[in-house]
C-alpha positions in Angstrom: 12.8 -7.4 -15.2 14.8 -4.4 -14.1 13.4 -2.3 -11.2 13.4 0.8 -13.4 11.2 -1.0 -15.9 8.8 -2.1 -13.2 8.5 1.4 -11.8 7.7 2.7 -15.3 5.0 0.1 -15.7 3.5 0.8 -12.3 3.3 4.5 -13.1 1.4 3.8 -16.3 -1.4 2.2 -14.3 -4.2 3.9 -12.3 -5.1 1.3 -9.8 -3.9 -1.9 -8.2 -6.5 -4.4 -7.2 -5.4 -7.1 -4.8 -8.4 -9.2 -3.4 -6.2 -11.2 -1.1 -7.7 -13.4 1.6 -4.5 -13.7 3.5 -1.6 -11.1 3.3 1.2 -10.7 5.8 2.6 -7.4 4.7 1.5 -6.4 1.2 4.8 -5.1 -0.1 3.4 -4.9 -3.7 0.8 -2.6 -2.4 3.4 -0.4 -0.7 5.3 -0.2 -3.9 2.2 0.8 -5.9 1.2 3.4 -3.3 4.7 4.9 -3.8 4.1 4.9 -7.5 0.9 6.9 -7.1 -1.7 4.2 -7.8 -5.0 3.9 -5.9 -4.8 0.5 -4.1 -8.0 -1.5 -3.7 -7.4 -4.5 -1.5 -8.8 -6.6 1.3 -9.1 -5.5 4.9 -6.8 -8.3 6.0 -3.5 -8.8 7.9 -0.7 -6.5 7.1 -2.7 -4.7 4.4 -4.8 -2.9 7.0 -1.6 -1.7 8.6 -0.4 -0.2 5.4 -3.7 1.2 3.9 -6.1 3.6 5.7 -9.5 3.1 4.1 -10.6 6.2 2.1 -7.4 8.1 3.0 -4.5 6.1 1.4 -6.5 3.5 -0.5 -9.6 1.3 -0.4 -10.2 -1.7 1.8 -12.8 -4.3 1.0 -14.3 -6.1 4.0 -14.9 -9.3 1.9 -12.4 -10.0 -0.9 -14.9 -12.5 -2.4 -17.7 -10.0 -2.7 -17.5 -9.3 -6.5 -20.2 -6.6 -6.4 -18.3 -4.6 -3.7 -15.0 -5.0 -5.6 -16.6 -4.0 -8.9 -18.2 -0.9 -7.3 -14.9 0.1 -5.7 -13.0 -0.2 -9.0 -15.7 1.7 -10.9 -15.7 4.4 -8.3 -12.0 5.0 -8.9 -12.0 4.7 -12.6 -15.0 6.9 -13.1 -13.5 9.7 -11.2 -9.7 9.4 -11.3 -9.1 13.1 -10.6 -11.2 12.9 -7.5 -8.8 10.3 -6.2 -5.7 12.5 -6.5 -5.7 13.4 -2.8 -5.7 9.7 -1.9 -2.8 9.1 -4.3 -0.8 11.9 -2.8 -1.5 10.8 0.7 -0.6 7.2 -0.1 2.8 8.2 -1.5 3.5 10.5 1.5 2.5 7.6 3.8 5.0 5.3 2.1 7.7 7.9 2.2 7.1 8.6 5.9 6.9 5.0 7.1 9.0 3.0 4.7 11.9 5.1 3.5 15.4 4.1 4.4 15.6 7.2 6.5 12.8 5.9 8.6 13.5 2.2 8.6 17.3 2.2 9.4 17.0 4.1 12.8 14.1 1.7 13.8 16.2 -1.3 12.9 19.2 0.1 14.8 17.0 0.6 17.8 15.7 -2.9 17.7 19.2 -4.4 17.3 20.4 -2.2 20.2 17.6 -3.5 22.5 18.4 -7.1 21.5 22.1 -6.6 22.2 21.4 -4.9 25.6 19.3 -7.9 26.6 21.7 -10.6 25.5 23.9 -12.4 28.1 
C-alpha cells in the first residue's frame, strides 16, 4: 500500500491501541502520533521512550488488564475534543525528536565519534 494511502487512513482514525507486551521501538506509534492520533499503549521498552503518559499519549501498566484498557479507550472516545492538546503535543514531539532535521545531525555525530575512535 502506498505511504500516502496509509497516511490518509491514519488520519481518518482517532486512536491507536497497541497493547504490546514487548516493544523495542514502537515505530507504528510514532507514525500515528505524527498523524495526530491518541496512542494508547503499554508502558514497555521503547514505547515509554516515545510516549509520555498523559502528555503525548496513554501508557498502560499492564497490557493484559482489559478493564484498564477499556477504560482508557472509552476515556478518549467519550471526550475526543478534550484530547486535542495531547494530539498536538504528540505531533510536536515526533517532529522535534524524529524529523530528518533532528536525526541526521545525531547520526553524523555518532559516525564521527566512531571514526575518531577507530585505529
